[in-house]
N, CA, C and O atoms as a printed pandas DataFrame, in Angstrom:
     atom_number atom_name residue_name chain_id  residue_number  x_coord  y_coord  z_coord
0              1         N          MET        A               1   25.510 -115.931   94.483
1              2        CA          MET        A               1   25.030 -115.106   93.401
2              3         C          MET        A               1   25.786 -113.786   93.342
3              4         O          MET        A               1   26.127 -113.318   92.256
4              5         N          SER        A               2   26.051 -113.183   94.487
5              6        CA          SER        A               2   26.749 -111.900   94.485
6              7         C          SER        A               2   28.196 -112.061   93.983
7              8         O          SER        A               2   28.767 -111.124   93.424
8              9         N          ASN        A               3   28.785 -113.249   94.185
9             10        CA          ASN        A               3   30.137 -113.480   93.683
10            11         C          ASN        A               3   30.183 -113.428   92.167
11            12         O          ASN        A               3   31.120 -112.875   91.592
12            13         N          THR        A               4   29.183 -113.998   91.517
13            14        CA          THR        A               4   29.190 -113.987   90.042
14            15         C          THR        A               4   28.963 -112.568   89.511
15            16         O          THR        A               4   29.549 -112.190   88.496
16            17         N          ILE        A               5   28.122 -111.782   90.183
17            18        CA          ILE        A               5   27.912 -110.407   89.743
18            19         C          ILE        A               5   29.192 -109.599   89.910
19            20         O          ILE        A               5   29.552 -108.820   89.027
20            21         N          ASN        A               6   29.879 -109.776   91.032
21            22        CA          ASN        A               6   31.144 -109.072   91.252
22            23         C          ASN        A               6   32.206 -109.506   90.237
23            24         O          ASN        A               6   32.969 -108.679   89.738
24            25         N          GLU        A               7   32.249 -110.797   89.938
25            26        CA          GLU        A               7   33.205 -111.282   88.957
26            27         C          GLU        A               7   32.942 -110.680   87.592
27            28         O          GLU        A               7   33.872 -110.288   86.887
28            29         N          ARG        A               8   31.661 -110.606   87.216
29            30        CA          ARG        A               8   31.317 -109.996   85.924
30            31         C          ARG        A               8   31.704 -108.525   85.901
31            32         O          ARG        A               8   32.238 -108.038   84.904
32            33         N          ALA        A               9   31.441 -107.821   86.984
33            34        CA          ALA        A               9   31.800 -106.393   87.044
34            35         C          ALA        A               9   33.308 -106.210   86.934
35            36         O          ALA        A               9   33.773 -105.271   86.288
36            37         N          LEU        A              10   34.074 -107.099   87.558
37            38        CA          LEU        A              10   35.524 -107.009   87.458
38            39         C          LEU        A              10   36.015 -107.285   86.039
39            40         O          LEU        A              10   36.934 -106.624   85.556
40            41         N          LYS        A              11   35.395 -108.269   85.370
41            42        CA          LYS        A              11   35.773 -108.571   84.001
42            43         C          LYS        A              11   35.474 -107.398   83.072
43            44         O          LYS        A              11   36.290 -107.053   82.217
44            45         N          ILE        A              12   34.314 -106.796   83.240
45            46        CA          ILE        A              12   33.935 -105.640   82.413
46            47         C          ILE        A              12   34.870 -104.484   82.672
47            48         O          ILE        A              12   35.320 -103.823   81.737
48            49         N          ASP        A              13   35.170 -104.230   83.953
49            50        CA          ASP        A              13   36.063 -103.129   84.311
50            51         C          ASP        A              13   37.464 -103.346   83.738
51            52         O          ASP        A              13   38.065 -102.408   83.214
52            53         N          SER        A              14   37.991 -104.567   83.832
53            54        CA          SER        A              14   39.321 -104.829   83.302
54            55         C          SER        A              14   39.329 -104.739   81.779
55            56         O          SER        A              14   40.330 -104.315   81.201
56            57         N          ARG        A              15   38.245 -105.123   81.117
57            58        CA          ARG        A              15   38.130 -105.011   79.671
58            59         C          ARG        A              15   38.167 -103.546   79.263
59            60         O          ARG        A              15   38.839 -103.191   78.295
60            61         N          LYS        A              16   37.449 -102.690   79.991
61            62        CA          LYS        A              16   37.442 -101.260   79.656
62            63         C          LYS        A              16   38.820 -100.656   79.830
63            64         O          LYS        A              16   39.256  -99.859   79.000
64            65         N          ARG        A              17   39.515 -101.026   80.901
65            66        CA          ARG        A              17   40.864 -100.514   81.118
66            67         C          ARG        A              17   41.780 -100.955   79.996
67            68         O          ARG        A              17   42.559 -100.155   79.479
68            69         N          ARG        A              18   41.697 -102.218   79.614
69            70        CA          ARG        A              18   42.540 -102.740   78.550
70            71         C          ARG        A              18   42.257 -102.025   77.237
71            72         O          ARG        A              18   43.179 -101.718   76.482
72            73         N          ASN        A              19   40.968 -101.756   76.959
73            74        CA          ASN        A              19   40.607 -101.071   75.718
74            75         C          ASN        A              19   41.160  -99.654   75.677
75            76         O          ASN        A              19   41.648  -99.212   74.637
76            77         N          THR        A              20   41.089  -98.937   76.796
77            78        CA          THR        A              20   41.603  -97.563   76.791
78            79         C          THR        A              20   43.119  -97.558   76.618
79            80         O          THR        A              20   43.655  -96.653   75.978
80            81         N          VAL        A              21   43.820  -98.542   77.170
81            82        CA          VAL        A              21   45.261  -98.631   76.991
82            83         C          VAL        A              21   45.583  -98.902   75.529
83            84         O          VAL        A              21   46.497  -98.295   74.970
84            85         N          LEU        A              22   44.832  -99.819   74.902
85            86        CA          LEU        A              22   45.053 -100.127   73.500
86            87         C          LEU        A              22   44.736  -98.923   72.607
87            88         O          LEU        A              22   45.440  -98.672   71.629
88            89         N          GLU        A              23   43.685  -98.187   72.941
89            90        CA          GLU        A              23   43.341  -97.012   72.155
90            91         C          GLU        A              23   44.440  -95.975   72.216
91            92         O          GLU        A              23   44.805  -95.403   71.189
92            93         N          ARG        A              24   44.975  -95.721   73.397
93            94        CA          ARG        A              24   46.041  -94.739   73.537
94            95         C          ARG        A              24   47.290  -95.171   72.783
95            96         O          ARG        A              24   47.984  -94.332   72.209
96            97         N          ALA        A              25   47.585  -96.463   72.775
97            98        CA          ALA        A              25   48.788  -96.947   72.103
98            99         C          ALA        A              25   48.621  -96.929   70.589
99           100         O          ALA        A              25   49.615  -96.813   69.872
100          101         N          SER        A              26   47.395  -97.040   70.079
101          102        CA          SER        A              26   47.172  -97.146   68.651
102          103         C          SER        A              26   46.991  -95.810   67.953
103          104         O          SER        A              26   47.111  -95.743   66.730
104          105         N          TYR        A              27   46.706  -94.746   68.689
105          106        CA          TYR        A              27   46.487  -93.467   68.050
106          107         C          TYR        A              27   47.723  -92.971   67.340
107          108         O          TYR        A              27   48.845  -93.128   67.821
108          109         N          VAL        A              28   47.505  -92.383   66.214
109          110        CA          VAL        A              28   48.597  -91.785   65.452
110          111         C          VAL        A              28   48.732  -90.341   65.902
111          112         O          VAL        A              28   47.747  -89.603   65.928
112          113         N          ARG        A              29   49.916  -89.940   66.249
113          114        CA          ARG        A              29   50.157  -88.587   66.726
114          115         C          ARG        A              29   50.489  -87.675   65.538
115          116         O          ARG        A              29   50.951  -88.140   64.496
116          117         N          LYS        A              30   50.247  -86.369   65.714
117          118        CA          LYS        A              30   50.454  -85.390   64.645
118          119         C          LYS        A              30   51.887  -85.384   64.128
119          120         O          LYS        A              30   52.097  -85.273   62.920
120          121         N          GLY        A              31   52.873  -85.499   65.006
121          122        CA          GLY        A              31   54.261  -85.381   64.598
122          123         C          GLY        A              31   54.871  -86.672   64.081
123          124         O          GLY        A              31   56.066  -86.698   63.788
124          125         N          ASP        A              32   54.111  -87.723   63.961
125          126        CA          ASP        A              32   54.653  -89.008   63.530
126          127         C          ASP        A              32   55.087  -88.955   62.055
127          128         O          ASP        A              32   54.426  -88.345   61.215
128          129         N          SER        A              33   56.214  -89.611   61.775
129          130        CA          SER        A              33   56.670  -89.682   60.401
130          131         C          SER        A              33   55.944  -90.801   59.677
131          132         O          SER        A              33   55.166  -91.541   60.279
132          133         N          MET        A              34   56.203  -90.921   58.374
133          134        CA          MET        A              34   55.564  -91.982   57.604
134          135         C          MET        A              34   55.960  -93.352   58.130
135          136         O          MET        A              34   55.131  -94.259   58.208
136          137         N          GLN        A              35   57.234  -93.498   58.491
137          138        CA          GLN        A              35   57.701  -94.780   59.032
138          139         C          GLN        A              35   56.996  -95.116   60.336
139          140         O          GLN        A              35   56.647  -96.272   60.572
140          141         N          ASP        A              36   56.781  -94.106   61.192
141          142        CA          ASP        A              36   56.082  -94.322   62.455
142          143         C          ASP        A              36   54.664  -94.820   62.222
143          144         O          ASP        A              36   54.194  -95.746   62.883
144          145         N          VAL        A              37   53.996  -94.186   61.271
145          146        CA          VAL        A              37   52.612  -94.563   60.969
146          147         C          VAL        A              37   52.564  -95.994   60.447
147          148         O          VAL        A              37   51.705  -96.773   60.859
148          149         N          LEU        A              38   53.466  -96.344   59.558
149          150        CA          LEU        A              38   53.482  -97.704   59.012
150          151         C          LEU        A              38   53.846  -98.730   60.083
151          152         O          LEU        A              38   53.321  -99.844   60.078
152          153         N          CYS        A              39   54.748  -98.358   61.007
153          154        CA          CYS        A              39   55.092  -99.264   62.114
154          155         C          CYS        A              39   53.890  -99.475   63.036
155          156         O          CYS        A              39   53.620 -100.596   63.468
156          157         N          LYS        A              40   53.179  -98.403   63.329
157          158        CA          LYS        A              40   52.004  -98.521   64.189
158          159         C          LYS        A              40   50.929  -99.353   63.510
159          160         O          LYS        A              40   50.202 -100.098   64.167
160          161         N          LEU        A              41   50.831  -99.224   62.205
161          162        CA          LEU        A              41   49.846 -100.022   61.450
162          163         C          LEU        A              41   50.164 -101.513   61.592
163          164         O          LEU        A              41   49.256 -102.330   61.747
164          165         N          GLU        A              42   51.434 -101.863   61.540
165          166        CA          GLU        A              42   51.836 -103.262   61.664
166          167         C          GLU        A              42   51.590 -103.807   63.062
167          168         O          GLU        A              42   51.428 -105.016   63.225
168          169         N          GLN        A              43   51.558 -102.935   64.088
169          170        CA          GLN        A              43   51.379 -103.385   65.456
170          171         C          GLN        A              43   49.912 -103.544   65.860
171          172         O          GLN        A              43   49.617 -104.117   66.908
172          173         N          ILE        A              44   49.003 -103.046   65.043
173          174        CA          ILE        A              44   47.579 -103.125   65.388
174          175         C          ILE        A              44   47.120 -104.572   65.287
175          176         O          ILE        A              44   47.366 -105.243   64.284
176          177         N          LYS        A              45   46.458 -105.041   66.322
177          178        CA          LYS        A              45   45.934 -106.403   66.367
178          179         C          LYS        A              45   44.412 -106.360   66.199
179          180         O          LYS        A              45   43.711 -105.672   66.941
180          181         N          ARG        A              46   43.931 -107.089   65.234
181          182        CA          ARG        A              46   42.481 -107.194   64.998
182          183         C          ARG        A              46   42.137 -108.651   64.779
183          184         O          ARG        A              46   43.014 -109.466   64.492
184          185         N          PRO        A              47   40.844 -108.988   64.916
185          186        CA          PRO        A              47   40.450 -110.372   64.685
186          187         C          PRO        A              47   40.810 -110.843   63.274
187          188         O          PRO        A              47   40.736 -110.078   62.312
188          189         N          ARG        A              48   41.189 -112.079   63.172
189          190        CA          ARG        A              48   41.667 -112.655   61.916
190          191         C          ARG        A              48   40.645 -112.522   60.793
191          192         O          ARG        A              48   41.013 -112.223   59.657
192          193         N          LEU        A              49   39.380 -112.740   61.091
193          194        CA          LEU        A              49   38.360 -112.681   60.056
194          195         C          LEU        A              49   38.214 -111.269   59.497
195          196         O          LEU        A              49   38.028 -111.095   58.292
196          197         N          LEU        A              50   38.298 -110.264   60.360
197          198        CA          LEU        A              50   38.244 -108.868   59.902
198          199         C          LEU        A              50   39.401 -108.569   58.951
199          200         O          LEU        A              50   39.203 -107.998   57.879
200          201         N          LEU        A              51   40.600 -108.957   59.351
201          202        CA          LEU        A              51   41.765 -108.668   58.528
202          203         C          LEU        A              51   41.767 -109.450   57.223
203          204         O          LEU        A              51   42.165 -108.913   56.189
204          205         N          ARG        A              52   41.339 -110.684   57.246
205          206        CA          ARG        A              52   41.287 -111.472   56.014
206          207         C          ARG        A              52   40.289 -110.870   55.039
207          208         O          ARG        A              52   40.551 -110.800   53.839
208          209         N          SER        A              53   39.147 -110.436   55.554
209          210        CA          SER        A              53   38.146 -109.797   54.693
210          211         C          SER        A              53   38.676 -108.500   54.115
211          212         O          SER        A              53   38.457 -108.209   52.939
212          213         N          ALA        A              54   39.368 -107.719   54.927
213          214        CA          ALA        A              54   39.907 -106.446   54.475
214          215         C          ALA        A              54   41.025 -106.659   53.446
215          216         O          ALA        A              54   41.122 -105.908   52.476
216          217         N          LYS        A              55   41.859 -107.666   53.649
217          218        CA          LYS        A              55   42.925 -107.933   52.692
218          219         C          LYS        A              55   42.360 -108.354   51.338
219          220         O          LYS        A              55   42.883 -107.967   50.293
220          221         N          LEU        A              56   41.305 -109.135   51.362
221          222        CA          LEU        A              56   40.660 -109.516   50.093
222          223         C          LEU        A              56   40.039 -108.297   49.413
223          224         O          LEU        A              56   40.114 -108.157   48.192
224          225         N          GLY        A              57   39.436 -107.434   50.192
225          226        CA          GLY        A              57   38.844 -106.227   49.634
226          227         C          GLY        A              57   39.864 -105.233   49.137
227          228         O          GLY        A              57   39.605 -104.492   48.188
228          229         N          ALA        A              58   41.035 -105.210   49.775
229          230        CA          ALA        A              58   42.090 -104.259   49.394
230          231         C          ALA        A              58   42.650 -104.565   48.007
231          232         O          ALA        A              58   43.255 -103.696   47.379
232          233         N          ILE        A              59   42.454 -105.786   47.526
233          234        CA          ILE        A              59   42.906 -106.140   46.179
234          235         C          ILE        A              59   42.206 -105.266   45.152
235          236         O          ILE        A              59   42.816 -104.858   44.163
236          237         N          GLU        A              60   40.931 -104.975   45.377
237          238        CA          GLU        A              60   40.129 -104.179   44.464
238          239         C          GLU        A              60   40.025 -102.720   44.920
239          240         O          GLU        A              60   39.079 -102.028   44.545
240          241         N          TYR        A              61   40.963 -102.255   45.706
241          242        CA          TYR        A              61   40.913 -100.902   46.282
242          243         C          TYR        A              61   41.028  -99.845   45.185
243          244         O          TYR        A              61   41.965  -99.855   44.387
244          245         N          THR        A              62   40.058  -98.937   45.164
245          246        CA          THR        A              62   40.073  -97.782   44.262
246          247         C          THR        A              62   40.053  -96.546   45.138
247          248         O          THR        A              62   39.075  -96.284   45.839
248          249         N          ARG        A              63   41.142  -95.784   45.095
249          250        CA          ARG        A              63   41.340  -94.695   46.044
250          251         C          ARG        A              63   40.212  -93.673   46.013
251          252         O          ARG        A              63   39.642  -93.359   47.058
252          253         N          ASN        A              64   39.881  -93.151   44.847
253          254        CA          ASN        A              64   38.830  -92.124   44.763
254          255         C          ASN        A              64   37.488  -92.614   45.296
255          256         O          ASN        A              64   36.809  -91.912   46.046
256          257         N          GLN        A              65   37.124  -93.803   44.907
257          258        CA          GLN        A              65   35.841  -94.364   45.311
258          259         C          GLN        A              65   35.774  -94.609   46.827
259          260         O          GLN        A              65   34.790  -94.245   47.472
260          261         N          HIS        A              66   36.803  -95.213   47.380
261          262        CA          HIS        A              66   36.779  -95.564   48.803
262          263         C          HIS        A              66   36.914  -94.349   49.697
263          264         O          HIS        A              66   36.195  -94.234   50.689
264          265         N          LEU        A              67   37.811  -93.446   49.371
265          266        CA          LEU        A              67   38.056  -92.318   50.262
266          267         C          LEU        A              67   36.921  -91.309   50.255
267          268         O          LEU        A              67   36.706  -90.624   51.255
268          269         N          ARG        A              68   36.196  -91.202   49.164
269          270        CA          ARG        A              68   35.041  -90.296   49.139
270          271         C          ARG        A              68   33.965  -90.741   50.137
271          272         O          ARG        A              68   33.207  -89.915   50.645
272          273         N          ARG        A              69   33.905  -92.015   50.408
273          274        CA          ARG        A              69   32.961  -92.496   51.417
274          275         C          ARG        A              69   33.373  -92.106   52.831
275          276         O          ARG        A              69   32.528  -91.937   53.709
276          277         N          HIS        A              70   34.674  -91.966   53.041
277          278        CA          HIS        A              70   35.174  -91.708   54.395
278          279         C          HIS        A              70   35.445  -90.228   54.674
279          280         O          HIS        A              70   35.417  -89.805   55.829
280          281         N          PHE        A              71   35.706  -89.445   53.640
281          282        CA          PHE        A              71   36.012  -88.038   53.821
282          283         C          PHE        A              71   34.974  -87.193   53.084
283          284         O          PHE        A              71   34.621  -87.477   51.940
284          285         N          ALA        A              72   34.503  -86.171   53.748
285          286        CA          ALA        A              72   33.470  -85.307   53.159
286          287         C          ALA        A              72   34.111  -84.058   52.546
287          288         O          ALA        A              72   33.622  -82.947   52.749
288          289         N          CYS        A              73   35.189  -84.237   51.807
289          290        CA          CYS        A              73   35.826  -83.092   51.152
290          291         C          CYS        A              73   36.003  -83.391   49.675
291          292         O          CYS        A              73   36.043  -84.551   49.266
292          293         N          ARG        A              74   36.105  -82.354   48.892
293          294        CA          ARG        A              74   36.247  -82.545   47.451
294          295         C          ARG        A              74   37.623  -83.052   47.071
295          296         O          ARG        A              74   37.759  -83.960   46.252
296          297         N          LYS        A              75   38.644  -82.459   47.673
297          298        CA          LYS        A              75   40.009  -82.855   47.360
298          299         C          LYS        A              75   40.445  -83.960   48.324
299          300         O          LYS        A              75   40.380  -83.791   49.542
300          301         N          ILE        A              76   40.875  -85.056   47.788
301          302        CA          ILE        A              76   41.317  -86.182   48.599
302          303         C          ILE        A              76   42.727  -85.863   49.125
303          304         O          ILE        A              76   43.600  -85.458   48.357
304          305         N          PRO        A              77   42.943  -86.049   50.440
305          306        CA          PRO        A              77   44.249  -85.724   51.021
306          307         C          PRO        A              77   45.353  -86.674   50.522
307          308         O          PRO        A              77   45.084  -87.660   49.836
308          309         N          SER        A              78   46.571  -86.353   50.878
309          310        CA          SER        A              78   47.723  -87.177   50.502
310          311         C          SER        A              78   47.598  -88.560   51.147
311          312         O          SER        A              78   46.778  -88.776   52.039
312          313         N          HIS        A              79   48.423  -89.475   50.676
313          314        CA          HIS        A              79   48.397  -90.834   51.227
314          315         C          HIS        A              79   48.666  -90.832   52.726
315          316         O          HIS        A              79   47.976  -91.505   53.491
316          317         N          TYR        A              80   49.672  -90.069   53.135
317          318        CA          TYR        A              80   50.037  -90.024   54.550
318          319         C          TYR        A              80   48.904  -89.444   55.397
319          320         O          TYR        A              80   48.530  -90.021   56.418
320          321         N          GLU        A              81   48.364  -88.309   54.975
321          322        CA          GLU        A              81   47.294  -87.661   55.743
322          323         C          GLU        A              81   46.049  -88.527   55.788
323          324         O          GLU        A              81   45.434  -88.675   56.844
324          325         N          SER        A              82   45.673  -89.099   54.658
325          326        CA          SER        A              82   44.469  -89.937   54.649
326          327         C          SER        A              82   44.661  -91.189   55.498
327          328         O          SER        A              82   43.724  -91.639   56.157
328          329         N          LEU        A              83   45.875  -91.760   55.489
329          330        CA          LEU        A              83   46.126  -92.940   56.309
330          331         C          LEU        A              83   46.035  -92.612   57.800
331          332         O          LEU        A              83   45.466  -93.386   58.570
332          333         N          THR        A              84   46.590  -91.477   58.211
333          334        CA          THR        A              84   46.511  -91.110   59.618
334          335         C          THR        A              84   45.067  -90.862   60.048
335          336         O          THR        A              84   44.661  -91.267   61.138
336          337         N          ARG        A              85   44.299  -90.200   59.195
337          338        CA          ARG        A              85   42.885  -89.951   59.533
338          339         C          ARG        A              85   42.086  -91.241   59.558
339          340         O          ARG        A              85   41.221  -91.423   60.415
340          341         N          LEU        A              86   42.369  -92.135   58.625
341          342        CA          LEU        A              86   41.670  -93.422   58.604
342          343         C          LEU        A              86   42.030  -94.256   59.839
343          344         O          LEU        A              86   41.162  -94.914   60.412
344          345         N          LEU        A              87   43.293  -94.233   60.250
345          346        CA          LEU        A              87   43.695  -94.988   61.438
346          347         C          LEU        A              87   43.021  -94.460   62.694
347          348         O          LEU        A              87   42.629  -95.243   63.559
348          349         N          GLU        A              88   42.880  -93.139   62.807
349          350        CA          GLU        A              88   42.185  -92.567   63.945
350          351         C          GLU        A              88   40.728  -93.031   63.980
351          352         O          GLU        A              88   40.204  -93.369   65.042
352          353         N          ARG        A              89   40.092  -93.047   62.837
353          354        CA          ARG        A              89   38.690  -93.510   62.771
354          355         C          ARG        A              89   38.610  -94.993   63.087
355          356         O          ARG        A              89   37.695  -95.435   63.781
356          357         N          GLU        A              90   39.565  -95.761   62.580
357          358        CA          GLU        A              90   39.528  -97.204   62.787
358          359         C          GLU        A              90   39.677  -97.553   64.266
359          360         O          GLU        A              90   39.034  -98.489   64.742
360          361         N          VAL        A              91   40.497  -96.832   64.987
361          362        CA          VAL        A              91   40.671  -97.079   66.413
362          363         C          VAL        A              91   39.355  -96.841   67.140
363          364         O          VAL        A              91   38.995  -97.601   68.038
364          365         N          LYS        A              92   38.639  -95.793   66.759
365          366        CA          LYS        A              92   37.338  -95.508   67.389
366          367         C          LYS        A              92   36.321  -96.590   67.068
367          368         O          LYS        A              92   35.561  -97.010   67.941
368          369         N          VAL        A              93   36.304  -97.045   65.813
369          370        CA          VAL        A              93   35.366  -98.103   65.422
370          371         C          VAL        A              93   35.716  -99.412   66.141
371          372         O          VAL        A              93   34.822 -100.150   66.553
372          373         N          ASP        A              94   37.006  -99.697   66.291
373          374        CA          ASP        A              94   37.408 -100.908   66.988
374          375         C          ASP        A              94   37.032 -100.847   68.468
375          376         O          ASP        A              94   36.693 -101.868   69.067
376          377         N          ALA        A              95   37.090  -99.654   69.056
377          378        CA          ALA        A              95   36.655  -99.498   70.430
378          379         C          ALA        A              95   35.150  -99.783   70.552
379          380         O          ALA        A              95   34.700 -100.369   71.536
380          381         N          GLN        A              96   34.387  -99.364   69.548
381          382        CA          GLN        A              96   32.949  -99.708   69.544
382          383         C          GLN        A              96   32.755 -101.202   69.482
383          384         O          GLN        A              96   31.890 -101.745   70.170
384          385         N          ARG        A              97   33.555 -101.882   68.660
385          386        CA          ARG        A              97   33.453 -103.353   68.535
386          387         C          ARG        A              97   33.751 -104.005   69.869
387          388         O          ARG        A              97   33.026 -104.903   70.300
388          389         N          LYS        A              98   34.808 -103.563   70.526
389          390        CA          LYS        A              98   35.222 -104.187   71.796
390          391         C          LYS        A              98   34.232 -103.913   72.913
391          392         O          LYS        A              98   34.079 -104.729   73.822
392          393         N          ASN        A              99   33.567 -102.783   72.855
393          394        CA          ASN        A              99   32.589 -102.439   73.903
394          395         C          ASN        A              99   31.184 -102.909   73.568
395          396         O          ASN        A              99   30.234 -102.571   74.275
396          397         N          ASP        A             100   31.038 -103.679   72.508
397          398        CA          ASP        A             100   29.732 -104.199   72.081
398          399         C          ASP        A             100   28.710 -103.074   71.908
399          400         O          ASP        A             100   27.567 -103.184   72.353
400          401         N          SER        A             101   29.138 -102.000   71.260
401          402        CA          SER        A             101   28.281 -100.852   71.042
402          403         C          SER        A             101   27.223 -101.181   69.981
403          404         O          SER        A             101   27.484 -101.917   69.029
404          405         N          ALA        A             102   26.035 -100.621   70.168
405          406        CA          ALA        A             102   24.965 -100.823   69.181
406          407         C          ALA        A             102   25.259 -100.078   67.891
407          408         O          ALA        A             102   24.701 -100.420   66.849
408          409         N          ALA        A             103   26.116  -99.074   67.930
409          410        CA          ALA        A             103   26.456  -98.279   66.746
410          411         C          ALA        A             103   27.489  -98.978   65.860
411          412         O          ALA        A             103   27.760  -98.519   64.750
412          413         N          TYR        A             104   28.063 -100.074   66.335
413          414        CA          TYR        A             104   29.105 -100.771   65.581
414          415         C          TYR        A             104   28.526 -101.487   64.380
415          416         O          TYR        A             104   27.483 -102.135   64.471
416          417         N          SER        A             105   29.218 -101.365   63.241
417          418        CA          SER        A             105   28.825 -102.059   62.016
418          419         C          SER        A             105   30.052 -102.799   61.468
419          420         O          SER        A             105   31.085 -102.186   61.198
420          421         N          VAL        A             106   29.928 -104.103   61.309
421          422        CA          VAL        A             106   31.026 -104.900   60.792
422          423         C          VAL        A             106   31.364 -104.474   59.360
423          424         O          VAL        A             106   32.537 -104.395   58.995
424          425         N          ILE        A             107   30.356 -104.207   58.570
425          426        CA          ILE        A             107   30.576 -103.806   57.178
426          427         C          ILE        A             107   31.369 -102.508   57.100
427          428         O          ILE        A             107   32.300 -102.390   56.304
428          429         N          ASP        A             108   30.996 -101.530   57.932
429          430        CA          ASP        A             108   31.717 -100.257   57.956
430          431         C          ASP        A             108   33.150 -100.456   58.433
431          432         O          ASP        A             108   34.070  -99.812   57.929
432          433         N          HIS        A             109   33.340 -101.342   59.400
433          434        CA          HIS        A             109   34.681 -101.610   59.920
434          435         C          HIS        A             109   35.555 -102.235   58.823
435          436         O          HIS        A             109   36.704 -101.833   58.639
436          437         N          ILE        A             110   35.019 -103.197   58.114
437          438        CA          ILE        A             110   35.774 -103.834   57.035
438          439         C          ILE        A             110   36.086 -102.826   55.934
439          440         O          ILE        A             110   37.196 -102.807   55.401
440          441         N          ASP        A             111   35.111 -101.992   55.594
441          442        CA          ASP        A             111   35.333 -100.974   54.557
442          443         C          ASP        A             111   36.426 -100.006   54.993
443          444         O          ASP        A             111   37.244  -99.590   54.172
444          445         N          LEU        A             112   36.451  -99.648   56.248
445          446        CA          LEU        A             112   37.494  -98.769   56.779
446          447         C          LEU        A             112   38.854  -99.458   56.747
447          448         O          LEU        A             112   39.852  -98.837   56.382
448          449         N          LEU        A             113   38.903 -100.722   57.120
449          450        CA          LEU        A             113   40.158 -101.470   57.072
450          451         C          LEU        A             113   40.663 -101.646   55.634
451          452         O          LEU        A             113   41.871 -101.626   55.400
452          453         N          ILE        A             114   39.761 -101.817   54.683
453          454        CA          ILE        A             114   40.142 -101.886   53.269
454          455         C          ILE        A             114   40.837 -100.607   52.852
455          456         O          ILE        A             114   41.875 -100.636   52.190
456          457         N          ALA        A             115   40.254  -99.479   53.246
457          458        CA          ALA        A             115   40.856  -98.180   52.920
458          459         C          ALA        A             115   42.205  -98.013   53.605
459          460         O          ALA        A             115   43.136  -97.486   52.995
460          461         N          VAL        A             116   42.334  -98.444   54.846
461          462        CA          VAL        A             116   43.599  -98.347   55.566
462          463         C          VAL        A             116   44.669  -99.180   54.870
463          464         O          VAL        A             116   45.775  -98.694   54.630
464          465         N          LEU        A             117   44.349 -100.423   54.547
465          466        CA          LEU        A             117   45.329 -101.291   53.894
466          467         C          LEU        A             117   45.693 -100.789   52.504
467          468         O          LEU        A             117   46.853 -100.861   52.101
468          469         N          GLY        A             118   44.702 -100.277   51.766
469          470        CA          GLY        A             118   44.973  -99.742   50.440
470          471         C          GLY        A             118   45.865  -98.513   50.486
471          472         O          GLY        A             118   46.794  -98.379   49.689
472          473         N          GLU        A             119   45.580  -97.622   51.416
473          474        CA          GLU        A             119   46.403  -96.414   51.556
474          475         C          GLU        A             119   47.820  -96.760   52.032
475          476         O          GLU        A             119   48.789  -96.145   51.586
476          477         N          ALA        A             120   47.940  -97.716   52.912
477          478        CA          ALA        A             120   49.260  -98.132   53.372
478          479         C          ALA        A             120   50.071  -98.717   52.208
479          480         O          ALA        A             120   51.268  -98.452   52.088
480          481         N          ARG        A             121   49.432  -99.493   51.372
481          482        CA          ARG        A             121   50.112 -100.071   50.210
482          483         C          ARG        A             121   50.569  -98.950   49.264
483          484         O          ARG        A             121   51.696  -98.977   48.770
484          485         N          LEU        A             122   49.698  -97.971   49.014
485          486        CA          LEU        A             122   50.064  -96.858   48.135
486          487         C          LEU        A             122   51.169  -95.983   48.741
487          488         O          LEU        A             122   52.048  -95.499   48.028
488          489         N          LEU        A             123   51.112  -95.788   50.052
489          490        CA          LEU        A             123   52.133  -95.002   50.730
490          491         C          LEU        A             123   53.492  -95.696   50.628
491          492         O          LEU        A             123   54.504  -95.042   50.378
492          493         N          ARG        A             124   53.517  -97.001   50.819
493          494        CA          ARG        A             124   54.769  -97.749   50.686
494          495         C          ARG        A             124   55.305  -97.678   49.254
495          496         O          ARG        A             124   56.511  -97.570   49.036
496          497         N          ALA        A             125   54.393  -97.741   48.287
497          498        CA          ALA        A             125   54.806  -97.684   46.880
498          499         C          ALA        A             125   55.400  -96.315   46.556
499          500         O          ALA        A             125   56.414  -96.238   45.862
500          501         N          THR        A             126   54.803  -95.254   47.035
501          502        CA          THR        A             126   55.350  -93.932   46.766
502          503         C          THR        A             126   56.664  -93.725   47.500
503          504         O          THR        A             126   57.549  -93.037   46.991
504          505         N          GLN        A             127   56.809  -94.304   48.680
505          506        CA          GLN        A             127   58.067  -94.210   49.419
506          507         C          GLN        A             127   59.198  -94.923   48.680
507          508         O          GLN        A             127   60.311  -94.404   48.604
508          509         N          SER        A             128   58.923  -96.095   48.139
509          510        CA          SER        A             128   59.969  -96.857   47.448
510          511         C          SER        A             128   60.377  -96.177   46.142
511          512         O          SER        A             128   61.518  -96.312   45.699
512          513         N          GLN        A             129   59.443  -95.445   45.523
513          514        CA          GLN        A             129   59.785  -94.708   44.294
514          515         C          GLN        A             129   60.698  -93.531   44.594
515          516         O          GLN        A             129   61.524  -93.151   43.765
516          517         N          CYS        A             130   60.547  -92.948   45.790
517          518        CA          CYS        A             130   61.387  -91.796   46.176
518          519         C          CYS        A             130   62.813  -92.218   46.471
519          520         O          CYS        A             130   63.750  -91.434   46.315
520          521         N          LEU        A             131   62.971  -93.455   46.896
521          522        CA          LEU        A             131   64.317  -93.922   47.260
522          523         C          LEU        A             131   65.084  -94.335   46.064
523          524         O          LEU        A             131   66.235  -94.754   46.183
């Protein structure tokens, strides 16, 4: 019996270590360029069902409507700034999911991912217009 308890403790401990490493790798840093942010976005791994739901929701993405839910300010920030802030929030929400937190909400996570994907699409579109 003590072996199974120790094995469970080791699994939980290794999961926490892995989560903190993933969180550190996924955070967007202040000095990151737009390309860095978009590259980090492509490297983020999430469950397939979450991403499929978010991709379907991103089709109907309305910037003013979605971002007002996530930011408590009157003026909506630029695409780059809003994407970096959304990614920081998403990493925290994903950590809640991985740690089986009671505060985790799948609906909120999908809504956040919809905003991230929508902002990334708009950021790419504005970048291609500049070139």
